[in-house]
Structures are given as C-alpha cells and as structure tokens.
Jmol script that loads the backbone (N, CA, C; Angstrom):
load data "model"
ATOM      1  N   MET A   1     -28.332 -35.913 -85.937  1.00  0.00           N
ATOM      2  CA  MET A   1     -28.242 -36.352 -87.324  1.00  0.00           C
ATOM      3  C   MET A   1     -29.424 -37.247 -87.683  1.00  0.00           C
ATOM      4  N   ARG A   2     -29.779 -38.102 -86.739  1.00  0.00           N
ATOM      5  CA  ARG A   2     -30.877 -39.014 -86.992  1.00  0.00           C
ATOM      6  C   ARG A   2     -32.192 -38.255 -87.147  1.00  0.00           C
ATOM      7  N   THR A   3     -32.377 -37.211 -86.365  1.00  0.00           N
ATOM      8  CA  THR A   3     -33.584 -36.400 -86.428  1.00  0.00           C
ATOM      9  C   THR A   3     -33.715 -35.720 -87.778  1.00  0.00           C
ATOM     10  N   ILE A   4     -32.608 -35.230 -88.314  1.00  0.00           N
ATOM     11  CA  ILE A   4     -32.628 -34.583 -89.629  1.00  0.00           C
ATOM     12  C   ILE A   4     -33.041 -35.573 -90.708  1.00  0.00           C
ATOM     13  N   LEU A   5     -32.529 -36.794 -90.643  1.00  0.00           N
ATOM     14  CA  LEU A   5     -32.897 -37.810 -91.631  1.00  0.00           C
ATOM     15  C   LEU A   5     -34.385 -38.153 -91.552  1.00  0.00           C
ATOM     16  N   VAL A   6     -34.915 -38.225 -90.344  1.00  0.00           N
ATOM     17  CA  VAL A   6     -36.343 -38.511 -90.182  1.00  0.00           C
ATOM     18  C   VAL A   6     -37.176 -37.370 -90.755  1.00  0.00           C
ATOM     19  N   ILE A   7     -36.778 -36.139 -90.501  1.00  0.00           N
ATOM     20  CA  ILE A   7     -37.508 -34.978 -91.026  1.00  0.00           C
ATOM     21  C   ILE A   7     -37.476 -34.970 -92.550  1.00  0.00           C
ATOM     22  N   VAL A   8     -36.316 -35.233 -93.136  1.00  0.00           N
ATOM     23  CA  VAL A   8     -36.186 -35.277 -94.597  1.00  0.00           C
ATOM     24  C   VAL A   8     -37.055 -36.397 -95.165  1.00  0.00           C
ATOM     25  N   LEU A   9     -37.059 -37.549 -94.530  1.00  0.00           N
ATOM     26  CA  LEU A   9     -37.870 -38.672 -95.003  1.00  0.00           C
ATOM     27  C   LEU A   9     -39.359 -38.337 -94.936  1.00  0.00           C
ATOM     28  N   VAL A  10     -39.799 -37.702 -93.868  1.00  0.00           N
ATOM     29  CA  VAL A  10     -41.202 -37.314 -93.732  1.00  0.00           C
ATOM     30  C   VAL A  10     -41.582 -36.300 -94.805  1.00  0.00           C
ATOM     31  N   LEU A  11     -40.701 -35.338 -95.079  1.00  0.00           N
ATOM     32  CA  LEU A  11     -40.973 -34.345 -96.122  1.00  0.00           C
ATOM     33  C   LEU A  11     -41.073 -34.990 -97.501  1.00  0.00           C
ATOM     34  N   VAL A  12     -40.190 -35.930 -97.792  1.00  0.00           N
ATOM     35  CA  VAL A  12     -40.217 -36.618 -99.092  1.00  0.00           C
ATOM     36  C   VAL A  12     -41.515 -37.404 -99.253  1.00  0.00           C
ATOM     37  N   VAL A  13     -41.912 -38.105 -98.208  1.00  0.00           N
ATOM     38  CA  VAL A  13     -43.155 -38.877 -98.269  1.00  0.00           C
ATOM     39  C   VAL A  13     -44.360 -37.946 -98.411  1.00  0.00           C
ATOM     40  N   ALA A  14     -44.349 -36.815 -97.707  1.00  0.00           N
ATOM     41  CA  ALA A  14     -45.454 -35.864 -97.795  1.00  0.00           C
ATOM     42  C   ALA A  14     -45.563 -35.275 -99.197  1.00  0.00           C
ATOM     43  N   VAL A  15     -44.447 -34.882 -99.787  1.00  0.00           N
ATOM     44  CA  VAL A  15     -44.455 -34.313-101.141  1.00  0.00           C
ATOM     45  C   VAL A  15     -44.893 -35.369-102.156  1.00  0.00           C
ATOM     46  N   ALA A  16     -44.422 -36.597-102.000  1.00  0.00           N
ATOM     47  CA  ALA A  16     -44.819 -37.664-102.918  1.00  0.00           C
ATOM     48  C   ALA A  16     -46.319 -37.932-102.819  1.00  0.00           C
ATOM     49  N   GLY A  17     -46.842 -37.959-101.617  1.00  0.00           N
ATOM     50  CA  GLY A  17     -48.275 -38.189-101.421  1.00  0.00           C
ATOM     51  C   GLY A  17     -49.117 -37.050-101.968  1.00  0.00           C
ATOM     52  N   LEU A  18     -48.674 -35.818-101.725  1.00  0.00           N
ATOM     53  CA  LEU A  18     -49.392 -34.656-102.238  1.00  0.00           C
ATOM     54  C   LEU A  18     -49.391 -34.654-103.765  1.00  0.00           C
ATOM     55  N   GLY A  19     -48.262 -34.942-104.371  1.00  0.00           N
ATOM     56  CA  GLY A  19     -48.184 -34.998-105.832  1.00  0.00           C
ATOM     57  C   GLY A  19     -49.066 -36.076-106.421  1.00  0.00           C
ATOM     58  N   PHE A  20     -49.148 -37.204-105.743  1.00  0.00           N
ATOM     59  CA  PHE A  20     -50.018 -38.280-106.211  1.00  0.00           C
ATOM     60  C   PHE A  20     -51.479 -37.875-106.072  1.00  0.00           C
ATOM     61  N   TYR A  21     -51.828 -37.217-104.961  1.00  0.00           N
ATOM     62  CA  TYR A  21     -53.198 -36.764-104.720  1.00  0.00           C
ATOM     63  C   TYR A  21     -53.617 -35.707-105.739  1.00  0.00           C
ATOM     64  N   LEU A  22     -52.707 -34.781-106.070  1.00  0.00           N
ATOM     65  CA  LEU A  22     -53.005 -33.719-107.026  1.00  0.00           C
ATOM     66  C   LEU A  22     -52.844 -34.166-108.474  1.00  0.00           C
ATOM     67  N   GLU A  23     -52.549 -35.432-108.663  1.00  0.00           N
ATOM     68  CA  GLU A  23     -52.388 -36.047-109.984  1.00  0.00           C
ATOM     69  C   GLU A  23     -51.240 -35.432-110.777  1.00  0.00           C
ATOM     70  N   TRP A  24     -50.177 -35.039-110.068  1.00  0.00           N
ATOM     71  CA  TRP A  24     -48.973 -34.566-110.743  1.00  0.00           C
ATOM     72  C   TRP A  24     -48.195 -35.747-111.287  1.00  0.00           C
ATOM     73  N   TRP A  25     -48.285 -36.858-110.622  1.00  0.00           N
ATOM     74  CA  TRP A  25     -47.664 -38.086-111.094  1.00  0.00           C
ATOM     75  C   TRP A  25     -48.506 -39.260-110.648  1.00  0.00           C
ATOM     76  N   GLY A  26     -48.248 -40.397-111.301  1.00  0.00           N
ATOM     77  CA  GLY A  26     -49.013 -41.592-110.977  1.00  0.00           C
ATOM     78  C   GLY A  26     -48.432 -42.804-111.663  1.00  0.00           C
ATOM     79  N   PHE A  27     -49.063 -43.915-111.456  1.00  0.00           N
ATOM     80  CA  PHE A  27     -48.627 -45.176-112.024  1.00  0.00           C
ATOM     81  C   PHE A  27     -49.719 -45.735-112.910  1.00  0.00           C
ATOM     82  N   SER A  28     -49.309 -46.453-113.934  1.00  0.00           N
ATOM     83  CA  SER A  28     -50.248 -47.186-114.767  1.00  0.00           C
ATOM     84  C   SER A  28     -49.583 -48.496-115.167  1.00  0.00           C
ATOM     85  N   SER A  29     -50.401 -49.462-115.490  1.00  0.00           N
ATOM     86  CA  SER A  29     -49.847 -50.753-115.887  1.00  0.00           C
ATOM     87  C   SER A  29     -50.511 -51.205-117.179  1.00  0.00           C
ATOM     88  N   SER A  30     -49.815 -52.040-117.887  1.00  0.00           N
ATOM     89  CA  SER A  30     -50.365 -52.606-119.116  1.00  0.00           C
ATOM     90  C   SER A  30     -49.870 -54.039-119.252  1.00  0.00           C
ATOM     91  N   ARG A  31     -50.582 -54.791-120.066  1.00  0.00           N
ATOM     92  CA  ARG A  31     -50.223 -56.191-120.271  1.00  0.00           C
ATOM     93  C   ARG A  31     -50.210 -56.476-121.758  1.00  0.00           C
ATOM     94  N   ASP A  32     -49.165 -57.111-122.205  1.00  0.00           N
ATOM     95  CA  ASP A  32     -49.050 -57.508-123.602  1.00  0.00           C
ATOM     96  C   ASP A  32     -49.766 -58.848-123.770  1.00  0.00           C
ATOM     97  N   ALA A  33     -50.802 -58.858-124.586  1.00  0.00           N
ATOM     98  CA  ALA A  33     -51.611 -60.062-124.756  1.00  0.00           C
ATOM     99  C   ALA A  33     -50.824 -61.196-125.413  1.00  0.00           C
ATOM    100  N   ASP A  34     -49.874 -60.859-126.287  1.00  0.00           N
ATOM    101  CA  ASP A  34     -49.118 -61.893-127.002  1.00  0.00           C
ATOM    102  C   ASP A  34     -48.128 -62.607-126.088  1.00  0.00           C
ATOM    103  N   THR A  35     -47.381 -61.844-125.307  1.00  0.00           N
ATOM    104  CA  THR A  35     -46.333 -62.445-124.469  1.00  0.00           C
ATOM    105  C   THR A  35     -46.783 -62.667-123.032  1.00  0.00           C
ATOM    106  N   GLY A  36     -47.842 -62.016-122.606  1.00  0.00           N
ATOM    107  CA  GLY A  36     -48.318 -62.146-121.236  1.00  0.00           C
ATOM    108  C   GLY A  36     -47.512 -61.326-120.241  1.00  0.00           C
ATOM    109  N   GLN A  37     -46.611 -60.480-120.734  1.00  0.00           N
ATOM    110  CA  GLN A  37     -45.791 -59.665-119.839  1.00  0.00           C
ATOM    111  C   GLN A  37     -46.559 -58.438-119.377  1.00  0.00           C
ATOM    112  N   LYS A  38     -46.324 -58.088-118.125  1.00  0.00           N
ATOM    113  CA  LYS A  38     -46.924 -56.888-117.560  1.00  0.00           C
ATOM    114  C   LYS A  38     -45.847 -55.829-117.440  1.00  0.00           C
ATOM    115  N   SER A  39     -46.253 -54.576-117.626  1.00  0.00           N
ATOM    116  CA  SER A  39     -45.297 -53.479-117.458  1.00  0.00           C
ATOM    117  C   SER A  39     -45.952 -52.398-116.606  1.00  0.00           C
ATOM    118  N   LEU A  40     -45.130 -51.767-115.802  1.00  0.00           N
ATOM    119  CA  LEU A  40     -45.572 -50.710-114.910  1.00  0.00           C
ATOM    120  C   LEU A  40     -44.926 -49.417-115.372  1.00  0.00           C
ATOM    121  N   HIS A  41     -45.724 -48.352-115.486  1.00  0.00           N
ATOM    122  CA  HIS A  41     -45.244 -47.075-115.989  1.00  0.00           C
ATOM    123  C   HIS A  41     -45.432 -46.005-114.927  1.00  0.00           C
ATOM    124  N   PHE A  42     -44.448 -45.133-114.824  1.00  0.00           N
ATOM    125  CA  PHE A  42     -44.523 -43.975-113.930  1.00  0.00           C
ATOM    126  C   PHE A  42     -44.736 -42.762-114.807  1.00  0.00           C
ATOM    127  N   ASN A  43     -45.850 -42.045-114.595  1.00  0.00           N
ATOM    128  CA  ASN A  43     -46.220 -40.909-115.434  1.00  0.00           C
ATOM    129  C   ASN A  43     -46.107 -39.609-114.653  1.00  0.00           C
ATOM    130  N   VAL A  44     -45.528 -38.582-115.291  1.00  0.00           N
ATOM    131  CA  VAL A  44     -45.434 -37.258-114.702  1.00  0.00           C
ATOM    132  C   VAL A  44     -46.219 -36.304-115.590  1.00  0.00           C
ATOM    133  N   ASN A  45     -47.195 -35.609-115.010  1.00  0.00           N
ATOM    134  CA  ASN A  45     -48.050 -34.683-115.751  1.00  0.00           C
ATOM    135  C   ASN A  45     -47.495 -33.267-115.562  1.00  0.00           C
ATOM    136  N   THR A  46     -46.549 -32.878-116.415  1.00  0.00           N
ATOM    137  CA  THR A  46     -45.891 -31.580-116.268  1.00  0.00           C
ATOM    138  C   THR A  46     -46.853 -30.420-116.528  1.00  0.00           C
ATOM    139  N   ASN A  47     -47.811 -30.611-117.412  1.00  0.00           N
ATOM    140  CA  ASN A  47     -48.786 -29.544-117.672  1.00  0.00           C
ATOM    141  C   ASN A  47     -49.629 -29.257-116.433  1.00  0.00           C
ATOM    142  N   LYS A  48     -50.011 -30.282-115.712  1.00  0.00           N
ATOM    143  CA  LYS A  48     -50.801 -30.112-114.486  1.00  0.00           C
ATOM    144  C   LYS A  48     -49.960 -29.426-113.406  1.00  0.00           C
ATOM    145  N   ILE A  49     -48.696 -29.791-113.306  1.00  0.00           N
ATOM    146  CA  ILE A  49     -47.801 -29.172-112.318  1.00  0.00           C
ATOM    147  C   ILE A  49     -47.648 -27.687-112.615  1.00  0.00           C
ATOM    148  N   LYS A  50     -47.388 -27.345-113.879  1.00  0.00           N
ATOM    149  CA  LYS A  50     -47.229 -25.945-114.266  1.00  0.00           C
ATOM    150  C   LYS A  50     -48.513 -25.153-114.025  1.00  0.00           C
ATOM    151  N   GLY A  51     -49.648 -25.730-114.388  1.00  0.00           N
ATOM    152  CA  GLY A  51     -50.924 -25.053-114.196  1.00  0.00           C
ATOM    153  C   GLY A  51     -51.225 -24.803-112.723  1.00  0.00           C
ATOM    154  N   ASP A  52     -50.972 -25.799-111.889  1.00  0.00           N
ATOM    155  CA  ASP A  52     -51.236 -25.640-110.459  1.00  0.00           C
ATOM    156  C   ASP A  52     -50.294 -24.629-109.816  1.00  0.00           C
ATOM    157  N   THR A  53     -49.036 -24.613-110.231  1.00  0.00           N
ATOM    158  CA  THR A  53     -48.108 -23.638-109.656  1.00  0.00           C
ATOM    159  C   THR A  53     -48.464 -22.216-110.099  1.00  0.00           C
ATOM    160  N   GLU A  54     -48.918 -22.052-111.336  1.00  0.00           N
ATOM    161  CA  GLU A  54     -49.348 -20.727-111.792  1.00  0.00           C
ATOM    162  C   GLU A  54     -50.579 -20.259-111.019  1.00  0.00           C
ATOM    163  N   LYS A  55     -51.530 -21.160-110.786  1.00  0.00           N
ATOM    164  CA  LYS A  55     -52.719 -20.811-110.010  1.00  0.00           C
ATOM    165  C   LYS A  55     -52.328 -20.396-108.598  1.00  0.00           C
ATOM    166  N   ALA A  56     -51.389 -21.108-108.005  1.00  0.00           N
ATOM    167  CA  ALA A  56     -50.949 -20.781-106.643  1.00  0.00           C
ATOM    168  C   ALA A  56     -50.258 -19.423-106.611  1.00  0.00           C
ATOM    169  N   LYS A  57     -49.427 -19.137-107.623  1.00  0.00           N
ATOM    170  CA  LYS A  57     -48.751 -17.833-107.689  1.00  0.00           C
ATOM    171  C   LYS A  57     -49.766 -16.705-107.824  1.00  0.00           C
ATOM    172  N   GLN A  58     -50.757 -16.882-108.681  1.00  0.00           N
ATOM    173  CA  GLN A  58     -51.780 -15.856-108.871  1.00  0.00           C
ATOM    174  C   GLN A  58     -52.589 -15.657-107.598  1.00  0.00           C
ATOM    175  N   LYS A  59     -52.891 -16.729-106.913  1.00  0.00           N
ATOM    176  CA  LYS A  59     -53.661 -16.628-105.690  1.00  0.00           C
ATOM    177  C   LYS A  59     -52.864 -15.905-104.603  1.00  0.00           C
ATOM    178  N   LEU A  60     -51.575 -16.202-104.523  1.00  0.00           N
ATOM    179  CA  LEU A  60     -50.739 -15.556-103.517  1.00  0.00           C
ATOM    180  C   LEU A  60     -50.529 -14.079-103.822  1.00  0.00           C
ATOM    181  N   THR A  61     -50.236 -13.748-105.059  1.00  0.00           N
ATOM    182  CA  THR A  61     -50.008 -12.341-105.402  1.00  0.00           C
ATOM    183  C   THR A  61     -51.315 -11.565-105.413  1.00  0.00           C
ATOM    184  N   GLY A  62     -52.393 -12.163-105.854  1.00  0.00           N
ATOM    185  CA  GLY A  62     -53.690 -11.498-105.870  1.00  0.00           C
ATOM    186  C   GLY A  62     -54.198 -11.243-104.464  1.00  0.00           C
ATOM    187  N   GLY A  63     -53.964 -12.166-103.570  1.00  0.00           N
ATOM    188  CA  GLY A  63     -54.403 -11.998-102.194  1.00  0.00           C
ATOM    189  C   GLY A  63     -53.660 -10.888-101.497  1.00  0.00           C
ATOM    190  N   SER A  64     -52.376 -10.722-101.776  1.00  0.00           N
ATOM    191  CA  SER A  64     -51.616  -9.659-101.124  1.00  0.00           C
ATOM    192  C   SER A  64     -52.006  -8.294-101.685  1.00  0.00           C
ATOM    193  N   LYS A  65     -52.355  -8.220-102.972  1.00  0.00           N
ATOM    194  CA  LYS A  65     -52.790  -6.956-103.572  1.00  0.00           C
ATOM    195  C   LYS A  65     -54.131  -6.531-102.992  1.00  0.00           C
ATOM    196  N   GLN A  66     -55.037  -7.470-102.800  1.00  0.00           N
ATOM    197  CA  GLN A  66     -56.343  -7.141-102.245  1.00  0.00           C
ATOM    198  C   GLN A  66     -56.204  -6.634-100.815  1.00  0.00           C
ATOM    199  N   ALA A  67     -55.305  -7.207-100.060  1.00  0.00           N
ATOM    200  CA  ALA A  67     -55.122  -6.777 -98.674  1.00  0.00           C
ATOM    201  C   ALA A  67     -54.582  -5.354 -98.622  1.00  0.00           C
ATOM    202  N   LYS A  68     -53.748  -4.971 -99.570  1.00  0.00           N
ATOM    203  CA  LYS A  68     -53.184  -3.623 -99.603  1.00  0.00           C
ATOM    204  C   LYS A  68     -54.209  -2.602-100.070  1.00  0.00           C
ATOM    205  N   GLU A  69     -55.089  -3.008-101.000  1.00  0.00           N
ATOM    206  CA  GLU A  69     -56.043  -2.069-101.572  1.00  0.00           C
ATOM    207  C   GLU A  69     -57.221  -1.792-100.650  1.00  0.00           C
ATOM    208  N   LYS A  70     -57.671  -2.769 -99.884  1.00  0.00           N
ATOM    209  CA  LYS A  70     -58.848  -2.597 -99.037  1.00  0.00           C
ATOM    210  C   LYS A  70     -58.426  -2.154 -97.636  1.00  0.00           C
ATOM    211  N   PRO A  71     -58.879  -0.994 -97.216  1.00  0.00           N
ATOM    212  CA  PRO A  71     -58.631  -0.613 -95.824  1.00  0.00           C
ATOM    213  C   PRO A  71     -59.569  -1.386 -94.912  1.00  0.00           C
ATOM    214  N   GLN A  72     -59.119  -1.666 -93.730  1.00  0.00           N
ATOM    215  CA  GLN A  72     -59.963  -2.421 -92.782  1.00  0.00           C
ATOM    216  C   GLN A  72     -61.031  -1.502 -92.219  1.00  0.00           C
ATOM    217  N   GLU A  73     -62.230  -2.045 -92.122  1.00  0.00           N
ATOM    218  CA  GLU A  73     -63.342  -1.290 -91.581  1.00  0.00           C
ATOM    219  C   GLU A  73     -63.498  -1.625 -90.096  1.00  0.00           C
ATOM    220  N   GLU A  74     -63.876  -0.629 -89.337  1.00  0.00           N
ATOM    221  CA  GLU A  74     -64.064  -0.852 -87.901  1.00  0.00           C
ATOM    222  C   GLU A  74     -65.507  -0.674 -87.525  1.00  0.00           C
TER     223      GLU A  74
END
end "model"
wireframe off; spacefill off
backbone 0.3
color backbone group
C-alpha cells in the first residue's frame, strides 16, 4: 500500500512539473499599492493545453500512417 502511495505521489509531482515547464499553468503575484496587500494567482492556460494535445495527437497519428505507407528498404 505504501509503495502505491509513493508511486501516485511521484506521478502527481511529475505531471505538475511538466505542466509548469510547458506553461500549462503557473503562478503570478500582484500588489495593491493602496492597501499594500499582496495576492497570489494560479493561472491555467487551457488554450495552450488544447493546442499541445492536438499537436501530440497529430504527431502520433501521422507517425503511424507514415510507417504503414513506407516500406522498409534493405
């Protein structure tokens, strides 16, 4: 049971890191000059996520079609 929890935790951290690296999500902060309060915002870029997943789908399907169409040369 403990091993499963460690694996799940590693996967969550890996996905979070990958999403941050690919700019699918991120953090930003701002400060109100009048009150001096700071705020932290979590941003999700859904357009970037959709675009990257479409590119990956096209690359995967296009690569399999090319492999079927080209006979291997010896």
